[in-house]
C-alpha positions in Angstrom: 74.3 86.6 106.4 75.1 90.2 105.6 73.4 91.4 108.8 75.5 89.1 110.9 78.8 90.1 109.3 77.8 93.8 109.5 77.0 93.4 113.2 80.3 91.7 113.9 82.1 94.5 112.0 80.3 97.1 114.0 81.2 95.4 117.3 84.9 95.3 116.2 84.8 98.9 115.2 83.2 99.8 118.5 86.0 98.1 120.4 88.5 100.0 118.2 86.8 103.3 119.0 86.9 102.6 122.8 90.6 101.8 122.5 91.2 105.0 120.6 89.3 107.0 123.1 91.4 105.4 125.9 94.6 106.4 124.1 93.3 110.0 123.6 92.6 110.2 127.4 95.7 108.6 128.8 98.2 109.1 125.9 101.5 110.2 127.4 102.5 112.4 124.4 100.7 114.7 122.1 101.8 112.5 119.1 100.0 109.5 120.6 96.8 111.5 121.0 97.1 112.8 117.4 97.4 109.3 116.0 94.5 108.1 118.2 92.4 111.0 116.9 93.2 110.1 113.3 92.4 106.5 113.9 89.2 107.4 115.7 88.0 109.5 112.7 88.7 106.5 110.4 86.8 104.1 112.7 83.8 106.5 112.7 83.9 106.6 108.9 84.0 102.8 108.8 81.1 102.6 111.2 79.0 104.9 109.0 79.9 102.8 105.9 79.0 99.5 107.6 75.7 101.0 108.8 75.0 102.2 105.2 75.5 98.6 104.0 73.4 97.2 106.8 70.5 99.6 106.2 70.9 99.3 102.4 71.1 103.1 102.1 73.4 105.5 100.3 72.1 108.5 102.3 75.1 109.0 104.5 77.9 108.6 102.0 78.1 112.4 101.7 78.8 112.5 105.4 81.5 110.0 104.9 83.3 112.3 102.4 83.0 115.2 104.7 84.2 113.3 107.8 87.1 111.9 105.8 88.2 115.4 104.6 87.8 116.9 108.1 89.8 114.0 109.6 92.6 114.4 107.1 92.8 118.2 107.4 92.7 117.9 111.2 95.5 115.3 111.2 97.7 117.4 108.9 97.2 120.5 111.1 98.1 118.6 114.2 101.2 117.1 112.6 102.3 120.5 111.4 101.7 122.0 114.8 103.7 119.2 116.5 106.7 119.6 114.2 106.8 123.4 113.9 105.0 124.7 116.9 102.5 126.7 114.7 100.0 125.8 112.0 100.5 128.6 109.5 
C-alpha cells in the first residue's frame, strides 16, 4: 500500500517538475522564472522525501536540509535582485 501511494506521489511530483521546467524555459518575465525555480526546488525536496519513505531510509534527509536552505537563499537572492537590481 505504501509503495503504491509513494509511486503515485512520485508521478505527481514528476508532472509538477516538468511543468516548472516548462515555466522556467518559456516564462515571459523573470518573476515567473523565479517562482518556477522556487517551486522546482520544493518539488525536488519532496521527491527526495518520498523516495526516503519508499526505500525506508533516512540517509538522504541531510541532503533535504541542504537543498531546502539553498533553495530558500536562492529565492531570496533572486527576489532581492528583481526588486533592487542588485543583491548586496
